Each structure stands twice: as C-alpha cells, then as structure tokens.
N, C-alpha and C positions, 0 to 999 in steps of 0.2 A: 444337463438335466434331462432325464428320460421321461417322456410322456407317452403313456400307452395308448392314448387316443389319437395319435398322429399316424397317418397312413401315407405311403408313398406309392404313386402309380404313374406309369408311363403310358401315354395315350398317343396314338398316331392318327393324324387327320388325313383321310384319303381325299385329296383335292383333285377332282377330275381335270385333266388337261386334255380336252377333247377338241374335235373339229375336223381333223383329217379323217378320211375314210379308213376304216379298220378292215383288213382283209380277213374274211371268214371263208372257209372252203366253199367254192362255187357261188359266193354272194359277197356283196359289199355292204357295209353299214356306215352311215355318216351320222354321228350324234347331232342332235338338234340344239344343244346348249354348249357353251364354252368357247374356248379359243383353240386354234389349231395347235397340235403338239409340235414343239420345236419353234414356235413363233417367238421372236425376241422379246415380245411384250408380255407373254403369258405368265412368266415368273413374277414380273413386277405387279401385274394386276392381281394375281393370287395373293401376293404379300399385302397389297393395299386392302383387299377384301378381308383377309384374316386379321389385320390390325383393326379394321372396323368392327369385326365380331368381338375381338378382345375388349375394345372400348365400350361397346354397347351391352355385352352380355356377361363378360367374365370379371370386369373391373369391380362390380358390386360385391362379388363373392370374396375378392381379395380385401376390399375395404371392410367387409363384415367379418373378416378373419375366418371364414369357412374354408377358404383356400389359404394355406399358410405360405406356400411358395408355388410360383407359376413361372415356367420358362418355356419358350418355344424357339426352335431352330427350324426354319422353313416349315415343314409340315409335321415335325415331331414335337410333342408337347410333354413336358415333365411337370407333374402336379404333386404337391404334398398337401394333404388336407386333414382337417380336424374331424375325426370320425364321430365325435360327440355332437357336431353341428350339422354334418352332411355326410352322405355315403357315396360310394363309387357309382352305384346305379343312378342316383339322382343327378350326379354330375354328367354321366354319360347320356341319360335321357334328355336332360336340358340342352346339352350341346348338340345332340342329334335332332332336336326339334327346331333349331335355329334356321336351317336351310335344308330342304329335302334333297338337295344335290350334294351335300357334304355328309360324310360318315366318319364319326369318331369311334375308334375301337381301342379298348384297353389292352 
C-alpha cells in the first residue's frame, strides 16, 4: 500500500574521534574533547554513547510512530518518517540539539 505521507531520509552522524594532535601547516592542534583517534576503545565508547542517545531521545519518536523505521550502522542512520506528523527539519534540529559536539546531517 502506498502512503504519500511517508518520507525516507539518510542521515549521517559525524561523531568526532579526537584527542591526537592534528598537524596543520606550521602549528599543531589538540582537541579538548574526545578520545584519541585510533584508540582501541574509541569505537566502543562511541557505540555506547549513540545507543544512549537512541534510548533517551529517539525511542519516543518510534513509539509515537512519527518515525516509521529507524536503523543505524555505526554512524550512518536511515530513517523513514511520517511527514504528516513530523518533518525532516524537526528531526534534524532535535537531533543536533542533543549534544553540541555531535552533528547530524541529512
């Protein structure tokens, strides 16, 4: 059955994996937040944090059926949502307001 109010959107979460100095011509920059790039534990901690975000902030949208389908693989998120109940900008704005160090881009 075709429903015209369903929209499908691919969102990528840019999870910073920081900590090691980044070489910039003639200077070095060491981020103040995060875990060193390449650290064996950085991927695990990022996964735990994203699961916490899903449980606290996204679960209610799924239960209210504003988001019809939600799947995430590492930092790639696939969302199908009902446009009669919520729109892309609302989802993006709400997800980007969760943590100032995370950025979700459609």
